[in-house]
C-alpha positions as CSV (number, residue, x, y, z in Angstrom):
1,M,-28.1,-28.5,26.7
2,S,-25.0,-29.8,25.0
3,E,-22.0,-27.8,26.0
4,E,-20.5,-25.4,23.4
5,P,-17.9,-26.5,20.6
6,E,-14.3,-25.3,21.7
7,I,-13.7,-24.2,18.0
8,I,-16.2,-23.7,15.2
9,C,-14.9,-24.0,11.7
10,E,-17.8,-23.6,8.9
11,K,-18.3,-22.3,5.5
12,R,-19.5,-18.9,5.1
13,G,-19.8,-17.5,1.8
14,R,-16.4,-17.7,0.2
15,A,-14.9,-18.1,3.7
16,G,-14.0,-21.0,5.8
17,F,-14.8,-19.2,8.6
18,V,-13.0,-20.4,12.2
19,V,-13.8,-19.2,15.6
20,L,-11.8,-20.0,18.6
21,N,-14.8,-20.7,21.1
22,R,-13.6,-20.8,24.6
23,P,-14.2,-17.2,25.5
24,K,-14.3,-17.9,29.2
25,A,-10.6,-19.3,28.9
26,L,-9.7,-16.4,26.9
27,N,-9.8,-19.1,23.6
28,A,-6.8,-20.9,25.2
29,L,-6.0,-23.5,22.6
30,S,-6.5,-27.2,23.6
31,L,-5.7,-30.1,21.8
32,T,-9.5,-30.4,20.2
33,M,-9.0,-26.8,18.9
34,V,-5.6,-27.5,17.2
35,R,-6.9,-30.8,15.7
36,G,-10.3,-28.8,14.5
37,L,-8.4,-26.0,12.9
38,A,-6.0,-28.8,11.0
39,A,-8.8,-30.7,9.9
40,A,-10.9,-27.6,8.6
41,L,-7.7,-26.5,6.7
42,D,-7.2,-29.6,4.9
43,A,-10.7,-29.8,3.9
44,W,-10.9,-26.3,2.5
45,E,-7.3,-26.5,0.8
46,H,-8.6,-27.8,-2.3
47,D,-12.6,-26.8,-2.0
48,P,-13.2,-24.1,-4.7
49,E,-16.0,-22.6,-2.8
50,V,-13.5,-21.9,-0.3
51,T,-11.3,-19.0,-1.7
52,R,-10.0,-17.6,2.0
53,V,-9.6,-18.6,5.7
54,V,-10.8,-16.4,8.5
55,V,-10.0,-16.7,12.0
56,T,-11.4,-14.9,14.9
57,G,-11.9,-15.4,18.6
58,A,-15.4,-15.3,20.6
59,G,-16.1,-13.1,23.1
60,D,-14.7,-9.4,23.5
61,K,-11.4,-9.9,25.6
62,S,-9.1,-12.0,23.7
63,F,-8.5,-13.6,20.6
64,C,-6.4,-16.4,22.2
65,A,-4.3,-16.2,24.9
66,G,-2.2,-19.0,24.7
67,G,-1.7,-23.1,25.0
68,D,-4.1,-24.4,27.8
69,I,-1.2,-24.3,29.9
70,R,-2.6,-25.3,33.1
71,S,-3.5,-28.6,31.5
72,L,0.0,-29.3,30.1
73,H,1.7,-28.8,33.5
74,D,-0.8,-31.0,35.1
75,L,0.2,-34.0,32.5
76,G,3.7,-33.0,32.9
77,K,3.3,-33.5,36.8
78,A,1.5,-36.9,36.3
79,G,4.4,-37.8,34.5
80,R,2.1,-38.4,31.2
81,H,4.8,-36.6,29.0
82,D,3.8,-38.1,26.1
83,E,0.4,-36.5,26.0
84,A,1.7,-33.4,26.6
85,L,4.2,-33.7,23.6
86,T,1.6,-34.9,21.8
87,F,-0.2,-31.2,21.9
88,W,3.1,-29.4,21.1
89,R,3.5,-31.8,18.6
90,E,0.4,-31.6,16.6
91,E,0.6,-27.6,17.5
92,Y,3.7,-27.1,15.8
93,V,2.9,-28.9,12.7
94,L,-0.4,-26.7,12.9
95,N,1.7,-23.7,12.6
96,V,4.0,-25.2,9.9
97,R,0.4,-25.7,7.9
98,I,-0.4,-22.1,8.4
99,K,2.6,-20.4,7.7
100,N,2.6,-22.6,4.2
101,Y,-1.2,-22.3,3.3
102,P,-2.0,-21.8,-0.2
103,K,-4.8,-19.6,0.3
104,P,-5.1,-16.2,2.2
105,Y,-5.3,-16.9,6.1
106,V,-6.8,-14.0,7.6
107,A,-6.6,-13.7,11.4
108,L,-9.0,-11.0,13.0
109,V,-7.0,-10.0,16.3
110,D,-9.3,-7.8,18.4
111,G,-8.0,-8.5,21.8
112,I,-5.2,-10.4,23.5
113,V,-2.8,-12.6,21.3
114,M,-0.2,-14.5,23.2
115,G,1.7,-17.7,23.1
116,G,-0.4,-20.3,21.2
117,G,-2.5,-17.7,20.1
118,V,0.4,-15.9,18.2
119,G,0.9,-19.5,16.6
120,V,-2.4,-19.5,14.7
121,S,-2.2,-15.8,13.8
122,V,1.0,-14.3,13.0
123,H,2.1,-16.8,10.8
124,G,-1.1,-16.3,8.2
125,S,-0.5,-13.9,5.1
126,H,-3.0,-11.2,6.7
127,R,-2.9,-10.2,10.4
128,V,-5.4,-7.6,11.2
129,A,-5.1,-5.6,14.5
130,G,-8.1,-4.2,16.1
131,D,-8.4,-1.4,18.9
132,K,-8.3,-3.8,21.7
133,F,-5.2,-5.9,20.5
134,L,-2.7,-6.6,22.7
135,F,0.2,-8.8,22.1
136,A,3.1,-10.5,24.2
137,M,5.3,-13.6,24.4
138,P,5.5,-13.6,27.9
139,E,6.8,-17.8,28.3
140,V,9.9,-16.6,30.3
141,G,7.8,-15.8,33.0
142,I,6.4,-19.3,33.5
143,G,9.9,-21.0,33.1
144,F,8.9,-22.0,29.2
145,F,10.2,-20.2,26.1
146,P,8.7,-18.2,23.3
147,D,7.6,-21.0,21.0
148,V,5.1,-21.6,18.1
149,G,7.4,-20.2,15.5
150,G,8.9,-17.5,18.1
151,S,12.4,-18.5,17.2
152,Y,11.8,-17.7,13.2
153,V,9.4,-14.4,13.5
154,L,11.1,-12.5,16.6
155,P,14.8,-12.5,15.3
156,R,13.4,-10.9,12.0
157,L,11.9,-8.1,13.3
158,P,13.3,-5.0,13.1
159,D,16.7,-4.1,14.5
160,S,16.7,-6.0,18.1
161,T,13.2,-5.6,18.8
162,G,12.3,-9.3,18.7
163,I,15.1,-10.2,21.3
164,W,13.3,-7.6,23.5
165,L,10.0,-9.0,23.4
166,A,11.4,-12.3,24.0
167,L,13.5,-11.8,26.7
168,T,10.9,-9.2,28.7
169,G,7.5,-10.8,27.6
170,D,6.9,-7.3,27.2
171,R,3.1,-6.3,26.0
172,I,2.8,-4.1,23.0
173,R,-0.5,-2.7,21.4
174,R,-1.6,-2.4,17.7
175,A,0.4,0.7,16.4
176,D,3.7,-1.2,17.5
177,A,2.6,-4.3,16.2
178,V,2.0,-2.6,12.7
179,A,5.6,-1.0,13.0
180,L,7.3,-3.8,13.7
181,G,5.4,-6.3,10.9
182,L,3.5,-8.4,13.4
183,A,0.2,-7.3,12.2
184,T,-0.4,-6.4,8.3
185,H,-3.3,-4.0,9.0
186,A,-5.0,-1.9,11.6
187,V,-8.9,-1.7,11.6
188,A,-11.3,0.0,14.0
189,S,-13.3,-2.4,16.3
190,E,-16.2,-1.0,15.0
191,R,-15.4,-1.9,11.2
192,M,-14.5,-5.3,12.2
193,A,-18.0,-6.3,11.5
194,S,-18.1,-4.9,7.6
195,L,-14.4,-6.3,7.1
196,T,-15.9,-9.7,8.0
197,E,-19.1,-9.4,5.9
198,A,-16.8,-8.2,2.9
199,L,-14.5,-11.2,3.3
200,T,-17.0,-13.6,3.7
201,R,-19.1,-12.4,0.7
202,G,-16.0,-13.0,-1.4
203,D,-14.6,-9.4,-2.0
204,D,-10.9,-9.4,-3.0
205,V,-9.0,-9.8,0.4
206,D,-6.6,-6.9,-0.3
207,A,-8.8,-4.6,-1.4
208,A,-11.3,-5.1,1.6
209,L,-8.4,-4.7,3.9
210,A,-7.5,-1.8,2.2
211,A,-11.0,-0.3,2.4
212,H,-10.9,-0.6,6.2
213,A,-7.7,-0.3,7.3
214,L,-6.4,2.8,9.5
215,P,-3.6,5.3,8.7
216,P,0.0,4.4,10.5
217,E,-0.4,5.2,14.1
218,D,2.5,6.6,16.1
219,A,4.5,3.5,17.6
220,P,5.4,3.7,21.5
221,S,8.6,1.8,21.0
222,T,10.0,3.8,18.3
223,A,11.2,6.3,21.3
224,D,13.1,3.5,22.9
225,R,14.1,2.0,19.4
226,A,18.0,3.2,20.1
227,V,18.2,1.8,23.6
228,I,16.5,-1.4,22.4
229,D,19.0,-2.0,19.7
230,R,22.3,-1.1,21.8
231,C,21.4,-3.5,24.8
232,F,19.5,-6.2,23.0
233,S,22.0,-6.6,20.3
234,A,24.6,-8.3,22.9
235,P,26.3,-11.3,22.1
236,S,24.8,-13.0,25.0
237,A,22.1,-12.7,27.5
238,R,24.2,-11.9,30.4
239,E,25.8,-9.1,28.5
240,V,22.3,-7.9,27.6
241,M,21.7,-7.1,31.2
242,T,25.0,-5.6,31.7
243,R,23.9,-3.1,28.8
244,L,20.7,-2.4,30.5
245,E,22.8,-1.9,33.8
246,T,24.6,0.4,32.0
247,E,21.8,2.4,30.6
248,A,19.4,2.2,33.6
249,P,20.3,5.5,35.3
250,S,19.5,7.4,32.5
251,S,16.6,5.7,30.4
252,G,13.6,4.5,32.3
253,F,12.8,1.8,29.5
254,A,16.3,0.4,30.3
255,A,15.4,0.3,34.2
256,K,12.2,-1.1,34.0
257,A,13.6,-4.2,31.3
258,L,16.2,-4.8,33.6
259,E,13.9,-5.1,36.4
260,T,11.5,-7.4,34.4
261,M,14.0,-9.5,33.4
262,R,15.7,-10.1,36.8
263,A,12.4,-11.6,37.6
264,K,12.2,-14.1,35.0
265,S,13.3,-17.5,34.9
266,P,17.4,-17.4,33.8
267,T,17.2,-20.8,32.5
268,S,14.1,-19.6,30.3
269,I,16.1,-16.2,29.4
270,R,19.1,-18.3,28.4
271,L,17.1,-20.3,26.1
272,A,15.3,-17.4,24.5
273,F,18.1,-15.7,23.8
274,E,19.7,-19.2,22.1
275,Q,16.9,-20.1,20.4
276,T,16.8,-16.3,18.5
277,A,20.6,-16.6,17.7
278,R,19.8,-19.4,16.0
279,G,16.5,-19.3,14.4
280,R,17.7,-16.0,12.6
281,D,19.5,-18.4,10.4
282,L,17.0,-21.4,10.1
283,D,14.0,-21.6,8.0
284,F,10.6,-22.0,9.4
285,V,10.7,-25.9,9.6
286,E,13.9,-26.1,10.9
287,C,13.1,-23.6,13.6
288,M,10.0,-25.5,14.3
289,R,12.0,-28.8,14.6
290,M,14.3,-26.8,16.9
291,E,11.3,-25.4,19.2
292,Y,10.2,-29.3,19.5
293,R,13.3,-30.5,20.8
294,I,13.3,-27.6,23.3
295,V,10.0,-28.5,24.8
296,S,10.5,-32.0,24.9
297,R,13.3,-31.3,27.9
298,I,11.1,-28.3,29.5
299,L,9.2,-31.4,30.7
300,D,12.1,-32.8,32.7
301,G,13.1,-29.6,34.1
302,H,12.1,-27.5,37.1
303,D,11.0,-24.2,36.1
304,F,8.2,-24.7,33.9
305,Y,6.4,-26.2,36.9
306,E,7.2,-23.6,39.4
307,G,6.2,-20.7,37.0
308,V,3.0,-22.2,36.1
309,R,2.5,-22.7,40.2
310,A,3.6,-19.2,41.0
311,V,1.7,-17.4,37.8
312,V,-1.3,-19.6,37.3
313,I,-2.0,-22.0,40.2
314,D,-1.3,-20.2,43.4
315,K,-0.9,-16.8,41.6
316,D,1.3,-15.7,44.3
317,Q,3.6,-14.3,41.4
318,K,6.6,-15.6,43.5
319,P,8.4,-18.2,41.6
320,V,11.9,-19.7,43.0
321,W,13.9,-20.5,39.7
322,N,16.4,-23.2,39.5
323,P,19.2,-22.4,38.7
324,A,18.2,-18.8,40.5
325,T,21.0,-16.8,38.2
326,L,21.8,-16.6,34.8
327,D,25.5,-17.4,36.0
328,G,24.0,-20.4,37.3
329,V,22.8,-21.9,33.9
330,S,25.9,-23.7,32.2
331,D,26.6,-23.4,28.5
332,A,26.3,-27.5,28.5
333,A,22.8,-27.0,30.2
334,V,21.3,-25.2,27.5
335,A,23.2,-27.0,25.0
336,A,21.5,-30.1,25.7
337,Y,17.9,-28.4,25.1
338,F,18.9,-28.3,21.6
339,A,20.2,-31.7,21.0
340,P,18.7,-34.1,18.1
341,L,15.9,-36.1,19.4
342,A,15.1,-39.8,18.2
343,A,11.9,-38.9,16.9
344,E,12.1,-35.3,15.5
345,L,8.7,-33.4,14.9
346,P,7.1,-35.0,11.8
347,V,6.8,-32.0,9.3
348,R,7.0,-32.4,5.6
């Protein structure tokens, strides 16, 4: 028997229907999937039979848990940087394509959505969160940074919530995602099939979503919003931690956030802070060009390989970061990640 395709792109009724189809790998994105989705979007853009795109993930656990980070780690370790960068380059171009797609792009997210999965959902016009929705941008924990448009999306979230998510990698569920604007609609898992049927049948997208949507739920992060804003509005990553230290004795949230950040890559925390600070004033294409500059330098560093080793390969959860502290990461070292490239991201 032939293996299942990693991505299924087909016309169903009036929809261009996409299934991210690697359930055993939590639908982690591969280059094949990136190229498959890009080709489908090109084919459907001018197809009058397709009036909307609907994207789902196979299985009952995950929409898409990120990029295939182990493969990228292995390519980098083997010195095959050009191959790793081919993935990121095409992924980032796809993110721009989704952001600018002229037809409704509906991501049905009923499970884990992290990293690369955020890139193929959050930039679409409609993001639907089911009961099992679980969002995070946890890249600072593997020596990486919140890419796939994180530098555009995160600083535009209310108050300083996006900076909090970037620097801690904290996970949030559906109520917070809707409250923050990461999801546009909440739909009960048991009604996802009915919604899918309406979308493929050709019902008006907004009307179909409104008919299936749940009323707003209480968002857990609301209780901590004042602390989040006081701490994560700081002018530097070091000052964020200083403010968390001040708040920690009286705030369980601050104490947990401080403990979390202390375990992350100091270089990644500095990069995440800088990218969100810069991204606040850039348009989407400029953000993606900036992220491509960063990722092009990540492969020459230490922490990405050490983070993937500790979290994904050996799973000892004991990364040894270099430098080991925020104070050890110089301003010059951070700035070097953002310097222009000879060959910039090829986006129009």
